[in-house]
Residue, then its C-alpha position, 0 to 999 in steps of 0.5 A: x723858168x717854165x721853159x727850163x723846166x720843160x727842157x729838163x722834162x724833155x731831157x729826162x724823157x729823152x734819156x728814159x726813151x734812150x734807156x728803153x731802146x737800149x733795153x729793147x735791143x738787149x732783149x732782142x739780142x738775148x732772144x736771138x741767142x736763145x733761139x739759136x741755142x734752142x735750134x741747136x738743142x732741137x737738132x741734137x734731139x733729132x740726132x739722138x732720136x735717130x740714134x735711139x731708133x737705130x739702136x732699137x732696130x739693131x737690138x731687135x735684129x740681134x735678138x732675132x738672130x739669137x732666137x734663130x740660133x737658139x732654134x737651130x741648137x734646139x733642132x740638134x737634139x743634144 
């Protein structure tokens, strides 16, 4: 009888190990998916940061042009 109990214990251990392996594989897949999403979001952030910098530069250039035009208008002495 002891051998039958040992076999049941080994079978139970094997099932738990199999379950653990499946769980680990699931977690690994989720980690890979999250890493891909993170990389995608980081690329988007970089793109948006570049766009913000471009818009700031464009705004500053427009401001300088407007100031230059206002100075020309002031020089007309109207």
